[in-house]
C-alpha positions, 0 to 999 in steps of 0.5 A: 156752280151755285145750286139752289136746293130745296128738299122740300120747299115750303112753296114751289110754283109756276107763275107769270107777270104781265099782260097776255101776249107779253107775259114773263114766266117764272118758277119760284121756290121758297124755303128756309128763309130763301127765295129763288126765282128763275125765268123761263119760256111759256112752252117750258112751263107747259112742257114741265107740267105735261112731263110731270103728269106723265112721270107721276102716271107712270110711277103710279102704274108701275108701283101697282098702288104701292106708292101713294101717287094721287090721280089729281091734285089734292085740294089742300095743296092748291096754291093760287096766290101770286108769286112772291115779291120781289120778283128778281130773276136769279137766272134764266132756264135753259134745260130741265130734268125730272126724276123719281127718287124711289128711296124718298118717294119724291119727284126731283125737278132740276132747272139749269141755267141757260149757257151762252155758247156762241157769244163771242163777247162772253167767254165762260171760265172753264171752271164755272158751271151753270146754276141749278134750281133743284126741288124735291117735292111729294107726288101730291105737291107735284100734282098741285104744281102741274094744275097751277102751271096748266092754269098759268099757261092757259090764262094767256091769249085764247087760241084761234079756233081754226089754226090754234095760234094765239089771238092778238088783241089788235087782230089775228091773221089766220093762216087757215083763212088766208088760203093755207091748206097745208098743200099748194093751192090750186087756182081759185082756192085762194093761192097767190 
């Protein structure tokens, strides 16, 4: 199992490439002359940012101020630069894990390669294990990562104000405007 370990990275960011509606999402870690790029889904980026903020808030609450966890992203750690090129996906992320290392006062993020379980053509060796990207970052760097990740996710298609689904440039069929009310429609309410 290849483990891409960065403790700490020079840079760890989420980013996207492409036009809204057809973007590809990535995590990138850079350090010690290495660059690791892993692909993932938009919802995974959003979930990672959300859970990371929750973890930091919990550490801050439980420590009672003993651990230096900023409430917001430090301006000095803001990274709005594009992803490093070349963007070459090392693997596709399946599962992610977060942990707080109390000895080093760092967040540990792990992104594990997706495993093909039902692919009859692909039979994985019992000795091979999925690749892992492991990153150790400070609480301030974690807040900065979260701020950027939220911005990356939000930079896509705007949501419909009625149903919350992404609006398409070519049009949008809103379930709320087409008679769906979350229950069976009565005659005359736009039902079939």
